[in-house]
C-alpha positions as CSV (number, residue, x, y, z in Angstrom):
1,M,-1.3,46.9,-57.5
2,T,2.3,45.8,-56.7
3,S,2.8,42.2,-55.6
4,I,4.8,41.2,-52.5
5,G,8.1,40.0,-53.7
6,A,10.3,37.2,-52.3
7,S,12.4,39.7,-50.4
8,T,9.4,41.2,-48.8
9,T,8.1,37.8,-47.8
10,H,11.5,36.9,-46.4
11,S,11.6,40.1,-44.3
12,L,8.2,39.4,-42.9
13,S,8.9,35.8,-42.0
14,S,12.5,36.1,-40.9
15,K,11.6,37.3,-37.4
16,K,13.3,34.8,-35.1
17,P,10.9,33.1,-32.7
18,T,11.7,33.8,-29.1
19,K,12.0,30.8,-26.8
20,S,9.6,30.8,-23.9
21,P,11.1,30.3,-20.4
22,S,9.4,26.9,-20.1
23,T,11.1,25.6,-23.3
24,R,14.6,27.1,-22.8
25,S,17.2,24.6,-21.8
26,P,18.4,25.1,-18.2
27,M,22.0,24.3,-19.2
28,G,22.2,26.9,-22.0
29,S,24.1,26.0,-25.2
30,K,27.0,24.1,-23.7
31,G,25.1,21.1,-22.4
32,P,24.9,19.8,-18.8
33,S,27.6,20.7,-16.5
34,P,29.0,18.2,-14.0
35,N,29.1,20.8,-11.3
36,M,25.5,21.8,-11.6
37,S,23.7,22.6,-8.4
38,R,20.6,20.5,-7.7
39,N,18.9,23.0,-5.5
40,S,19.7,26.0,-7.8
41,S,16.7,27.7,-9.3
42,S,18.5,28.7,-12.4
43,N,20.5,25.5,-13.1
44,S,17.9,22.8,-12.5
45,L,18.8,19.1,-12.9
46,Y,15.4,18.3,-14.3
47,S,14.5,18.3,-18.0
48,L,10.9,17.2,-17.8
49,G,7.9,18.1,-15.8
50,G,8.3,21.9,-15.8
51,S,9.6,23.8,-12.8
52,R,10.0,21.9,-9.6
53,K,7.8,24.4,-7.7
54,G,4.8,23.7,-9.9
55,S,5.4,20.0,-10.5
56,R,6.3,18.9,-7.0
57,M,3.9,16.4,-5.5
58,G,1.3,18.0,-3.3
59,S,1.2,21.4,-5.0
60,K,-2.1,23.0,-5.7
61,K,-1.6,22.6,-9.5
62,G,-0.7,19.0,-9.1
63,S,-3.9,17.9,-7.3
64,S,-5.3,16.3,-10.4
65,N,-5.8,12.5,-10.7
66,N,-3.4,12.4,-13.6
67,L,-0.1,10.9,-12.5
68,Q,2.0,12.9,-14.9
69,E,0.8,16.1,-13.2
70,Q,1.7,14.8,-9.7
71,V,5.2,13.4,-10.2
72,R,8.4,15.4,-10.4
73,G,10.4,15.7,-13.7
74,L,13.1,13.1,-14.5
75,A,16.6,14.0,-13.4
76,L,19.4,14.3,-15.9
77,K,22.1,11.6,-15.8
78,L,25.1,12.0,-13.5
79,E,28.4,13.0,-15.0
80,G,31.8,12.2,-13.6
81,V,35.1,14.2,-13.4
82,Q,38.0,11.9,-12.7
83,L,37.0,8.8,-14.7
84,K,35.3,10.2,-17.8
85,T,37.7,9.0,-20.5
86,E,38.9,5.5,-21.5
87,A,42.5,6.5,-20.7
88,Q,41.6,7.4,-17.1
89,M,39.8,4.1,-16.7
90,A,42.7,2.1,-18.2
91,S,45.1,3.9,-15.9
92,L,43.0,2.8,-12.9
93,K,42.9,-0.7,-14.2
94,L,46.7,-0.9,-14.6
95,S,47.5,0.6,-11.2
96,S,48.5,-1.5,-8.2
97,P,45.9,-3.0,-5.8
98,S,46.8,-0.6,-3.0
99,S,46.4,2.4,-5.4
100,Q,43.1,1.0,-6.5
101,S,41.9,0.6,-3.0
102,E,43.0,4.1,-2.1
103,T,41.1,5.5,-5.2
104,F,38.0,3.6,-4.1
105,Q,38.2,4.9,-0.6
106,N,38.8,8.5,-1.7
107,L,35.8,8.4,-4.1
108,L,33.6,6.7,-1.5
109,S,34.5,9.4,1.1
110,S,33.9,12.2,-1.4
111,S,30.5,10.7,-2.5
112,L,29.4,10.5,1.2
113,G,30.5,14.0,1.9
114,I,33.3,13.0,4.3
115,E,35.7,16.0,4.3
116,K,39.4,15.5,4.6
117,F,41.4,18.2,6.3
118,S,45.0,18.9,5.3
119,M,47.4,21.5,6.7
120,G,48.8,22.4,3.3
121,A,45.5,22.5,1.3
122,P,42.5,24.9,1.8
123,K,39.3,23.6,3.2
124,T,36.7,22.6,0.7
125,S,33.0,21.9,1.6
126,S,31.1,19.1,0.1
127,S,28.0,19.9,-2.1
128,T,25.5,17.9,-4.1
129,Q,27.5,18.7,-7.2
130,T,30.7,17.2,-5.9
131,R,28.9,14.2,-4.4
132,S,27.1,13.5,-7.7
133,A,30.3,13.6,-9.7
134,S,32.1,11.4,-7.2
135,A,29.2,8.9,-7.2
136,Y,29.5,8.7,-11.0
137,D,33.3,8.2,-10.8
138,L,32.8,5.5,-8.1
139,A,30.3,3.7,-10.4
140,S,32.8,4.0,-13.3
141,A,35.5,2.5,-11.1
142,V,33.3,-0.4,-10.2
143,K,32.5,-1.0,-13.9
144,T,36.2,-0.9,-14.8
145,L,37.4,-3.3,-12.1
146,G,34.4,-5.6,-12.0
147,I,31.2,-5.9,-10.1
148,R,32.9,-7.9,-7.3
149,S,34.7,-4.8,-6.2
150,L,31.4,-3.6,-4.6
151,K,31.8,-6.1,-1.8
152,K,35.6,-6.3,-2.0
153,Q,36.0,-2.5,-1.3
154,G,33.1,-2.5,1.2
155,I,30.8,-0.3,-0.8
156,I,27.6,-2.2,-0.2
157,K,28.4,-2.5,3.5
158,S,28.9,1.3,3.8
159,L,25.7,2.0,1.9
160,K,23.7,-0.3,4.3
161,E,25.2,1.4,7.3
162,H,24.4,4.9,6.2
163,L,20.9,4.1,4.9
164,S,19.9,2.2,8.0
165,H,21.4,4.6,10.5
166,P,18.6,6.0,12.9
167,N,20.1,9.5,12.7
168,P,22.0,9.7,9.4
169,V,24.2,12.5,8.4
170,H,22.6,14.6,5.6
171,N,25.6,14.4,3.2
172,A,26.1,10.7,3.9
173,L,22.5,9.8,3.3
174,E,22.2,11.8,0.1
175,G,25.6,10.5,-1.1
176,S,24.5,6.9,-0.5
177,L,21.4,7.4,-2.7
178,L,23.5,9.1,-5.4
179,I,25.9,6.1,-5.4
180,I,23.1,3.7,-5.9
181,R,21.7,5.8,-8.7
182,G,25.1,6.1,-10.3
183,L,25.7,2.3,-10.1
184,C,22.3,1.7,-11.8
185,E,23.0,4.3,-14.6
186,V,26.6,3.2,-15.3
187,I,26.6,-0.6,-14.8
188,G,22.9,-1.3,-15.7
189,P,21.1,-4.6,-14.9
190,G,24.3,-6.3,-13.7
191,V,24.2,-4.4,-10.4
192,E,20.5,-5.2,-9.7
193,P,21.2,-8.3,-7.4
194,F,23.3,-6.1,-5.1
195,I,21.0,-3.0,-5.1
196,A,17.5,-4.5,-5.1
197,P,17.7,-5.6,-1.4
198,L,18.3,-1.9,-0.5
199,L,14.9,-0.8,-1.8
200,P,13.2,-0.8,1.7
201,L,15.9,1.6,2.9
202,I,15.6,3.8,-0.2
203,L,11.8,4.1,0.3
204,K,12.3,4.9,4.0
205,S,14.7,7.7,3.2
206,S,12.0,9.5,1.4
207,S,10.5,10.5,4.8
208,S,13.5,12.8,5.4
209,S,12.8,16.5,6.2
210,S,15.4,17.5,3.5
211,G,14.0,18.1,0.0
212,S,17.3,17.1,-1.7
213,I,17.3,13.7,0.1
214,R,13.6,13.1,-0.9
215,D,14.4,14.0,-4.5
216,A,17.5,11.7,-4.5
217,A,15.4,8.8,-3.1
218,E,12.7,9.3,-5.8
219,D,15.4,9.4,-8.6
220,C,17.1,6.3,-7.0
221,S,13.9,4.2,-7.0
222,R,13.1,5.2,-10.6
223,T,16.6,4.3,-11.7
224,L,16.4,1.0,-9.9
225,V,13.1,0.1,-11.5
226,S,14.7,0.8,-14.9
227,V,17.4,-1.9,-14.4
228,L,15.2,-4.4,-12.5
229,N,14.8,-7.9,-13.9
230,P,11.2,-8.7,-14.6
231,H,11.5,-11.9,-12.5
232,A,12.5,-9.7,-9.5
233,V,9.1,-7.9,-9.6
234,F,7.6,-10.8,-7.6
235,M,10.0,-10.0,-4.8
236,V,9.9,-6.2,-5.0
237,V,6.1,-5.9,-4.9
238,P,5.8,-7.3,-1.3
239,V,8.4,-4.7,-0.2
240,L,6.2,-2.0,-1.7
241,F,3.2,-3.4,0.1
242,K,5.0,-3.1,3.4
243,A,6.1,0.5,2.6
244,M,2.4,1.4,1.9
245,E,1.7,0.5,5.6
246,D,4.2,3.1,6.8
247,N,2.9,6.0,8.9
248,E,4.9,8.5,6.9
249,W,2.8,9.6,3.9
250,R,5.8,10.3,1.7
251,V,7.0,6.7,2.0
252,K,3.5,5.6,0.8
253,A,3.6,8.0,-2.1
254,L,7.1,6.8,-3.2
255,A,6.0,3.2,-3.0
256,L,2.9,3.9,-5.1
257,S,5.0,5.8,-7.6
258,T,7.5,2.9,-7.8
259,L,4.6,0.5,-8.4
260,S,3.3,2.7,-11.2
261,D,6.8,2.6,-12.8
262,L,6.8,-1.2,-12.5
263,S,3.4,-1.4,-14.3
264,K,5.1,0.4,-17.2
265,S,8.4,-1.5,-17.3
266,S,7.0,-5.0,-16.4
267,P,3.3,-5.1,-17.4
268,L,3.0,-8.8,-17.7
269,E,4.3,-9.5,-14.1
270,I,2.0,-6.7,-12.7
271,S,-0.9,-8.3,-14.5
272,V,-0.2,-11.6,-12.9
273,L,0.0,-10.0,-9.5
274,L,-3.2,-8.0,-9.8
275,P,-5.2,-10.3,-7.4
276,K,-2.7,-9.4,-4.7
277,I,-2.2,-5.7,-5.7
278,L,-5.8,-4.5,-5.8
279,P,-6.8,-5.5,-2.3
280,K,-3.7,-3.6,-1.0
281,L,-4.3,-0.5,-3.0
282,T,-8.1,-0.1,-2.6
283,P,-8.0,1.0,1.1
284,I,-5.3,3.6,0.3
285,V,-7.8,5.4,-2.0
286,W,-9.4,6.8,1.1
287,D,-6.2,8.0,2.7
288,T,-6.4,11.3,4.5
289,K,-3.5,12.8,2.5
290,P,-4.8,13.9,-0.9
291,Q,-1.4,13.3,-2.5
292,V,-1.5,9.6,-1.5
293,S,-5.2,9.3,-2.4
294,N,-4.7,10.7,-5.9
295,L,-1.5,8.6,-6.5
296,A,-3.4,5.5,-5.4
297,K,-6.2,6.1,-7.9
298,S,-3.6,6.6,-10.7
299,T,-1.7,3.5,-9.7
300,I,-4.8,1.4,-9.7
301,L,-5.6,2.5,-13.2
302,L,-2.1,1.9,-14.5
303,C,-2.0,-1.6,-12.9
304,C,-5.4,-2.5,-14.3
305,E,-4.4,-1.4,-17.7
306,T,-1.8,-4.1,-17.8
307,N,-4.6,-6.7,-18.1
308,L,-4.4,-8.4,-21.4
309,N,-8.1,-9.2,-21.8
310,P,-9.3,-7.2,-24.9
311,D,-13.0,-7.6,-24.0
312,V,-12.6,-5.8,-20.6
313,K,-10.1,-3.2,-21.7
314,P,-12.7,-0.5,-22.8
315,A,-14.5,-0.9,-19.5
316,I,-11.4,-0.7,-17.3
317,P,-11.6,3.1,-16.7
318,S,-15.2,2.8,-15.6
319,V,-14.5,-0.1,-13.3
320,V,-11.5,1.6,-11.7
321,N,-13.6,4.7,-11.2
322,A,-16.3,2.5,-9.5
323,I,-13.6,0.9,-7.3
324,C,-12.4,4.4,-6.2
325,K,-15.9,5.9,-6.1
326,P,-18.6,3.4,-5.0
327,S,-21.4,5.7,-6.2
328,D,-20.4,5.0,-9.8
329,T,-20.9,1.3,-9.5
330,V,-24.0,1.3,-11.6
331,K,-22.3,3.1,-14.5
332,A,-19.6,0.4,-14.5
333,I,-22.1,-2.4,-14.5
334,E,-24.0,-0.8,-17.3
335,Q,-20.9,-0.7,-19.4
336,L,-20.0,-4.3,-18.5
337,M,-23.6,-5.3,-19.6
338,H,-22.6,-4.2,-23.2
339,T,-19.4,-6.2,-23.0
340,T,-19.2,-9.4,-25.1
341,F,-16.9,-11.9,-23.5
342,I,-15.0,-13.9,-26.1
343,V,-11.5,-14.4,-24.6
344,S,-11.1,-16.7,-21.6
345,V,-11.3,-14.9,-18.2
346,D,-8.2,-15.3,-16.0
347,A,-7.5,-14.4,-12.3
348,S,-6.2,-10.9,-13.3
349,T,-9.5,-10.0,-15.0
350,L,-11.6,-11.5,-12.2
351,S,-9.6,-9.4,-9.6
352,I,-10.7,-6.3,-11.5
353,L,-14.4,-7.1,-12.0
354,C,-15.4,-9.1,-8.9
355,P,-15.2,-6.3,-6.3
356,V,-17.5,-4.1,-8.4
357,L,-19.9,-7.0,-9.1
358,S,-20.1,-7.9,-5.4
359,R,-20.9,-4.4,-4.6
360,A,-23.6,-4.3,-7.3
361,L,-25.3,-7.4,-5.9
362,K,-25.7,-5.4,-2.6
363,E,-27.5,-2.5,-4.4
364,K,-31.0,-1.6,-3.2
365,L,-32.6,-1.7,-6.7
366,T,-33.3,-5.2,-8.0
367,L,-32.6,-4.0,-11.5
368,H,-29.0,-3.5,-10.6
369,K,-28.8,-6.9,-9.0
370,R,-30.1,-8.4,-12.2
371,M,-27.5,-6.6,-14.3
372,A,-24.7,-7.9,-12.1
373,S,-26.1,-11.4,-12.3
374,I,-26.1,-11.3,-16.1
375,V,-22.5,-10.1,-16.1
376,I,-21.4,-12.8,-13.7
377,D,-23.2,-15.5,-15.8
378,N,-21.5,-14.3,-19.0
379,M,-18.1,-14.0,-17.3
380,S,-18.2,-17.4,-15.5
381,K,-18.8,-19.3,-18.8
382,L,-15.2,-18.3,-20.0
383,V,-13.3,-18.8,-16.8
384,D,-10.1,-20.7,-17.8
385,S,-9.6,-22.7,-14.6
386,P,-11.3,-23.2,-11.2
387,T,-8.1,-22.1,-9.4
388,A,-8.4,-18.7,-11.1
389,V,-11.9,-18.0,-9.7
390,A,-11.5,-19.8,-6.4
391,P,-10.3,-16.7,-4.4
392,F,-13.5,-14.9,-5.5
393,G,-16.0,-17.6,-4.8
394,P,-16.6,-16.5,-1.2
395,L,-17.1,-13.0,-2.5
396,L,-19.8,-13.8,-5.1
397,V,-21.5,-17.0,-4.1
398,P,-23.1,-15.8,-0.8
399,D,-24.4,-12.6,-2.5
400,L,-25.9,-14.5,-5.4
401,K,-27.5,-17.0,-3.0
402,R,-29.0,-14.0,-1.1
403,V,-30.4,-12.5,-4.3
404,C,-32.0,-15.9,-5.2
405,E,-33.7,-16.1,-1.8
406,N,-34.7,-12.5,-1.0
407,V,-35.6,-10.8,-4.3
408,Q,-39.3,-10.5,-4.8
409,F,-39.4,-10.8,-8.6
410,E,-39.2,-14.4,-10.0
411,E,-37.5,-13.4,-13.3
412,I,-34.6,-11.8,-11.4
413,R,-34.4,-14.8,-9.1
414,D,-34.1,-17.0,-12.1
415,V,-31.3,-14.9,-13.6
416,A,-29.5,-15.0,-10.3
417,M,-29.9,-18.7,-10.0
418,K,-28.6,-19.2,-13.5
419,A,-25.6,-17.1,-12.7
420,L,-25.0,-19.0,-9.5
421,K,-25.1,-22.4,-11.3
422,T,-22.7,-21.2,-13.9
423,L,-20.3,-19.8,-11.2
424,T,-20.4,-23.0,-9.1
425,K,-19.6,-25.0,-12.3
426,A,-16.7,-22.7,-13.0
427,L,-15.6,-23.2,-9.3
428,G,-15.5,-27.0,-9.9
429,H,-18.4,-27.8,-7.6
430,S,-21.0,-30.5,-8.4
431,S,-24.0,-28.6,-7.2
432,V,-25.1,-25.2,-5.9
433,E,-25.9,-26.7,-2.4
434,E,-22.3,-27.9,-2.1
435,A,-20.9,-24.6,-3.1
436,T,-23.2,-22.5,-0.8
437,E,-22.6,-24.9,2.1
438,R,-18.8,-24.7,1.7
439,Y,-18.7,-20.9,1.2
440,A,-21.3,-20.4,4.0
441,Q,-18.9,-22.2,6.3
442,E,-16.0,-20.1,5.0
443,M,-18.0,-17.0,5.5
444,L,-18.9,-18.1,9.1
445,E,-15.2,-18.6,9.8
446,E,-14.4,-15.3,8.2
447,Q,-17.1,-13.6,10.2
448,R,-15.8,-15.3,13.4
449,R,-12.3,-14.2,12.5
450,I,-13.5,-10.6,11.9
451,E,-15.4,-10.6,15.3
452,E,-12.2,-11.9,17.1
453,E,-10.2,-9.2,15.4
454,Q,-12.8,-6.6,16.3
455,K,-12.8,-7.9,19.9
456,R,-9.0,-7.7,20.0
457,I,-9.0,-4.2,18.6
458,E,-11.7,-3.2,21.2
459,D,-9.7,-4.7,24.0
460,E,-6.6,-2.9,22.9
461,R,-8.6,0.3,22.7
462,L,-10.1,-0.2,26.2
463,A,-6.6,-1.0,27.5
464,I,-5.2,2.1,26.0
465,E,-8.1,4.2,27.5
466,Q,-7.6,2.6,30.9
467,K,-3.8,3.3,30.7
468,A,-4.6,6.9,29.7
469,K,-6.9,7.2,32.7
470,D,-4.4,5.7,35.0
471,E,-1.7,8.0,33.7
472,E,-4.1,11.0,34.1
473,K,-4.9,10.0,37.6
474,A,-1.2,9.5,38.5
475,E,-0.5,12.9,36.9
476,L,-3.3,14.6,38.9
477,E,-2.0,13.0,42.1
478,E,1.6,14.1,41.3
479,R,0.3,17.6,40.6
480,R,-1.6,17.6,44.0
481,K,1.5,16.5,45.9
482,F,3.6,19.0,44.0
483,K,1.1,21.8,44.9
484,E,1.1,20.8,48.6
485,A,4.9,20.7,48.6
486,M,5.1,24.1,46.9
487,D,2.5,25.5,49.4
488,A,4.6,24.2,52.3
489,A,7.7,25.7,50.8
490,R,6.0,29.0,50.4
491,R,4.8,28.9,54.0
492,L,8.3,28.1,55.3
493,E,9.7,30.8,53.2
494,K,7.1,33.3,54.5
495,M,7.9,32.2,58.1
496,E,11.6,32.7,57.4
497,E,10.9,36.1,55.9
498,D,8.7,37.1,58.9
499,K,11.5,36.0,61.3
500,V,14.1,38.0,59.4
501,K,11.8,41.0,59.3
502,K,11.1,40.8,63.0
503,A,14.8,40.5,63.8
504,K,15.5,43.5,61.6
505,E,12.8,45.5,63.3
506,E,14.3,44.7,66.7
507,E,17.7,45.7,65.5
508,D,16.3,49.0,64.1
509,K,14.7,49.7,67.4
510,A,17.9,49.0,69.3
511,K,19.8,51.3,66.9
512,E,17.2,54.0,67.4
513,K,17.4,53.7,71.1
514,A,21.2,53.8,71.0
515,K,21.0,57.1,69.0
516,K,18.8,58.7,71.7
517,D,20.9,57.4,74.6
518,T,23.2,60.3,75.7
519,K,25.2,58.4,78.3
520,K,27.0,55.6,76.7
521,G,29.4,54.0,79.1
522,G,27.9,56.0,82.0
523,K,29.3,59.4,80.9
524,C,27.6,62.2,79.1
525,Q,28.5,62.6,75.5
526,G,28.3,66.4,75.8
527,C,30.3,67.3,79.0
528,G,31.9,63.9,79.7
529,L,30.7,63.8,83.3
530,K,28.7,61.1,84.9
531,K,26.4,63.8,86.3
532,C,25.7,66.7,83.9
533,K,25.8,70.3,85.1
534,Q,23.0,72.8,84.4
535,S,25.0,74.3,81.7
536,C,25.1,71.0,79.7
537,L,22.9,70.6,76.7
538,F,21.8,67.2,77.9
539,Y,21.0,68.2,81.4
540,G,17.8,66.5,82.5
541,G,17.2,68.3,85.8
542,K,18.3,65.5,88.0
């Protein structure tokens, strides 16, 4: 038997592997081109996340709860044309102030897609490629001449005007977003104090009907988060909360995606803000748009994973699943039953666990209530301060008190009373009666406030219904009057037609009579005499 030699092995294994279409670089072998079209199917600006058709939010393949399957791929960095080298930047720096101002205005106009017409030069149309390159050059010019040139040259003012315009021009709006993205990529964290106040306008621009503007807004928010100072998270998160209340679902989705990015870039700050974040995100889970609902679930999970308590970390997926799906509350409580609390429990941990525990105390089976009481007892022993658990006292104390009074089995009542005593001690109250009385009063005030809010909503609804009825009544009356006016107009028109018809009939009769009359002017038309002879054709015998 002959053995396979080295040459044979080489010939068998030397077959070059073919690149699959999904792994082939969209730029080819020459790298990214500055003039690459964003909307081109062959030259895509995205290097991650697969094709845009399959990875765009809301597609059928992207309906999974996994955030990575829902968001679009990251865009490649912008590249300039005029200010790419150190020599070009040095030349700009050494030029006169008037020349610098003219350069800024030209770059700003080109970035915003403002076309300049010249008699001696051919007309050139603005595109996403040219606006991207001009935005990068403008950011390079700002970096060269200093961050103060943003206000000195009126760049920030121009961005605000175009982003806040009620009916913005497509090129100007996309160009403004590209400028903000270019400033964040080129200058970095230094530009964050100037750009962060524009975040509400960036989020609002995602509601545009143009896909390129929506993509630019998403890339802009991601780039802004990458340069955001961690201390600014406390100012940015309320802006995201306001955007989540917007009627446009794309604005909600971009706000949720931005919050997810913040949970990765600034986990400590997001962990501190969890008591404020979870009450805002939980209602969005039941949004009618599946894209928003799935993003809300993924965002809640990412935010809860920023919690630093190692005891609760293994149970976080189950707890988040119970928050998003109430029917899985018992599974989460069972996993928490096997959790040994060793590390002190802070407000962040309580904000994750308390909503699920409160729901478990309202379960029908007393066994589930007992499990929740045991978890509350174990958790309350390690609360680090009364201020941390104070916001959740009205949520748990009345439910525990209700279990102590209404459950039939004495053993379960004892467990609930033990948990209630431990919780009231953690809250800083001297006795259970003091805590229950205080929180009962708070619950009554809350119930009164809810009833007033419900009454206000009901009054608004009735007012809207009454207004709709009045408008419908006025519309019916207007239709009746219009119908009467139209009927009268038709009758008048018919009378006029009848009159014209009658006049025409009389005229036709007169003409017919004139045709038959043989003696016009008193003389016969045949013989020309007043009295015809017998030989006349029109002789009548008289």
